[in-house]
N, C-alpha and C positions, 0 to 999 in steps of 0.2 A: 513455421506461423503464419499460420494469417493475421495480418492488419488489426489491430485489433477494434469495435467498435466501440462508438461515442455511446450508445447505448449498454453496450460490457461493461465497461468500467462505471459510467453511472448507478449499476445491478451492481457496483459492489458496495455504494455507501454503504455504512452502518454493521455492513460485516465483521462477523472475528477474524481477529489475523490469522491464526492457526488453525482455522474452518477452513478455509478457499481448499477447494479445486487444484489438479495444475493448470488449466486452463487460467483457470482465473491470478493464478500466481501468476501466467504469464504478460496476464493482461493487467497488474495489478508495473509488473516491472517495468513494463515496456509506456504508462504512461508515468510510469516516478520517472523517467531517462528520462520523455521525449513530450510531458504532458503541453506544458506551457507554447510546444508552439503549436499546439491543436489546442491552447484557453480550458485546458484541466488543470487543477490544480489537483495531485493526486499526496495525502498526507496517511502519517497512521496518530488516529488518538493511542497514546503512549501509556498505558495504567503499570508499566515497569517499574522497580525501585530505580530513583533515578543514579544512587554508586554506582548500582550493578551496572546498567547505562553506559554510565561513565568511564566504567573499566572495559569496556569492547572496547576491541581492534583493529572491526573490519565491516564496513555492513552485513557484512550476511550475520557473524556473530549475534548484532545487532535486533538484529531482523530475528533471531530465535531466543533471546531476552525477554521481544515483543511477542514474540505468541503464545509462549511460557502463564506469562502478563494476562493474555484475555485481549489485550487493545487490539484496539476495531481499524476499521479501513472509514477515511472522512471523503468527499469526489466534489470538489467546486466543480459546473461547467459554464465559463462565463456565456453568459449572452454574446453572440454571434447579428 
């Protein structure tokens, strides 16, 4: 995987999590794990049932629950 650019992660802002392409999922994963190093905060605006989400036993299971609920990606890039 090529290192994702800031422009690529910014393009994810407001997109529905379940509708992301394979590359967009790679970019999301990279910046969720390493975004703080680059001044990028990535989060998922949760539309899922909080009880169902609380029962998730892994990050992957929680992501699947949020995808089914049409949760959206939020990206904030700190000014440098």
